[in-house]
C-alpha positions, 0 to 999 in steps of 0.5 A: 677323391670322388663326387658325393653319391647324391649327384649323377656322374653323367650330369656332373660331366655336363655341368661345366660348359667351358672355361672363361678366358678373359682379362677379368677371369685372369685377374680373378685367378691371379688375385684370389686363386679362382677359376671361371667357368660357363655352366648350365643355366640350371646348375646349382652351386653344389653341383658345380663344386662336385663337378670341378672336384670330380673332373680336376681332382682339386679341393674347392673352397667356394662357388659364386654364380653370376647370371648375365642377360644376353644382349640384343643385337642387330643382324642387318634388318633383323633383330636377334638376341645373344644367349643368357650366360651363367658363370661360376667363379670357383675359388680353390683351397690354398695350395690347390692349382688348376691349369686350363692353358693346356701347357705341360708343366 
Protein backbone atom coordinates (compact mmCIF):
# COMPACT_ATOMS: atom_id res chain seq x y z
CA UNK A 1 0.00 0.00 0.00
CA UNK A 2 1.57 3.28 -1.05
CA UNK A 3 0.58 6.92 -0.95
CA UNK A 4 -1.09 8.45 -3.99
CA UNK A 5 1.41 9.98 -6.39
CA UNK A 6 -0.10 13.45 -6.12
CA UNK A 7 1.41 13.98 -2.63
CA UNK A 8 5.09 14.57 -1.90
CA UNK A 9 6.30 11.86 0.47
CA UNK A 10 8.55 14.32 2.35
CA UNK A 11 5.53 16.54 3.03
CA UNK A 12 3.47 13.55 4.22
CA UNK A 13 6.17 12.68 6.74
CA UNK A 14 5.73 16.14 8.32
CA UNK A 15 1.91 16.39 8.29
CA UNK A 16 1.39 14.40 11.51
CA UNK A 17 2.95 16.36 14.39
CA UNK A 18 2.08 14.15 17.38
CA UNK A 19 -0.58 11.78 18.67
CA UNK A 20 -3.05 13.28 21.15
CA UNK A 21 -3.14 11.38 24.45
CA UNK A 22 -6.12 12.45 26.55
CA UNK A 23 -9.28 11.04 28.09
CA UNK A 24 -11.38 12.25 25.18
CA UNK A 25 -9.00 10.79 22.59
CA UNK A 26 -9.06 7.43 24.42
CA UNK A 27 -12.87 7.40 24.58
CA UNK A 28 -13.13 8.22 20.87
CA UNK A 29 -10.62 5.47 20.06
CA UNK A 30 -12.59 2.86 21.99
CA UNK A 31 -16.03 3.97 20.79
CA UNK A 32 -15.52 4.60 17.08
CA UNK A 33 -12.13 3.06 16.18
CA UNK A 34 -10.58 6.50 15.63
CA UNK A 35 -7.12 7.87 16.42
CA UNK A 36 -6.40 11.53 17.22
CA UNK A 37 -3.35 13.44 15.94
CA UNK A 38 -2.06 17.00 16.11
CA UNK A 39 -1.39 18.05 12.52
CA UNK A 40 0.11 21.00 10.65
CA UNK A 41 -2.11 24.10 10.42
CA UNK A 42 -2.26 23.92 6.62
CA UNK A 43 -2.76 20.14 6.33
CA UNK A 44 -5.76 18.99 4.31
CA UNK A 45 -7.96 15.97 5.02
CA UNK A 46 -6.60 14.16 1.96
CA UNK A 47 -3.00 14.78 3.07
CA UNK A 48 -3.77 13.53 6.58
CA UNK A 49 -5.40 10.37 5.20
CA UNK A 50 -2.45 9.70 2.88
CA UNK A 51 0.07 10.33 5.70
CA UNK A 52 -1.63 7.90 8.11
CA UNK A 53 -1.92 5.22 5.42
CA UNK A 54 1.74 5.69 4.45
CA UNK A 55 3.21 5.75 7.97
CA UNK A 56 1.10 3.08 9.69
CA UNK A 57 0.01 0.82 6.78
CA UNK A 58 -3.68 0.93 7.77
CA UNK A 59 -6.81 1.75 5.77
CA UNK A 60 -8.55 5.02 6.69
CA UNK A 61 -12.34 5.33 6.52
CA UNK A 62 -12.55 9.08 7.14
CA UNK A 63 -10.90 12.17 8.60
CA UNK A 64 -12.49 14.92 10.71
CA UNK A 65 -10.53 18.08 11.51
CA UNK A 66 -10.92 20.52 14.43
CA UNK A 67 -9.19 23.89 14.79
CA UNK A 68 -8.71 24.98 18.43
CA UNK A 69 -7.72 28.56 19.20
CA UNK A 70 -4.85 29.02 21.67
CA UNK A 71 -5.71 30.35 25.12
CA UNK A 72 -4.50 33.71 26.38
CA UNK A 73 -2.42 33.18 29.52
CA UNK A 74 -0.55 35.36 31.99
CA UNK A 75 3.09 34.74 32.76
CA UNK A 76 3.79 37.06 35.69
CA UNK A 77 3.27 40.59 34.39
CA UNK A 78 3.25 39.75 30.73
CA UNK A 79 0.38 38.28 28.79
CA UNK A 80 1.16 35.46 26.41
CA UNK A 81 -0.77 33.20 24.12
CA UNK A 82 -0.66 29.49 23.50
CA UNK A 83 -0.38 28.25 19.93
CA UNK A 84 -3.43 27.38 17.88
CA UNK A 85 -3.85 23.62 17.43
CA UNK A 86 -5.31 21.64 14.52
CA UNK A 87 -6.43 18.14 15.48
CA UNK A 88 -7.43 15.32 13.16
CA UNK A 89 -9.72 12.48 14.19
CA UNK A 90 -8.81 9.63 11.84
CA UNK A 91 -11.44 6.87 11.67
CA UNK A 92 -10.07 3.48 10.63
CA UNK A 93 -11.92 0.89 8.57
CA UNK A 94 -13.33 -2.12 10.47
CA UNK A 95 -10.66 -4.67 11.31
CA UNK A 96 -7.86 -2.07 11.21
CA UNK A 97 -5.93 -1.28 14.38
CA UNK A 98 -3.33 1.34 15.26
CA UNK A 99 -1.33 0.95 18.48
CA UNK A 100 0.40 4.17 19.58
CA UNK A 101 1.23 3.06 23.13
CA UNK A 102 4.51 1.48 22.07
CA UNK A 103 3.72 -1.83 23.79
CA UNK A 104 4.81 -4.98 22.01
CA UNK A 105 1.92 -7.29 21.23
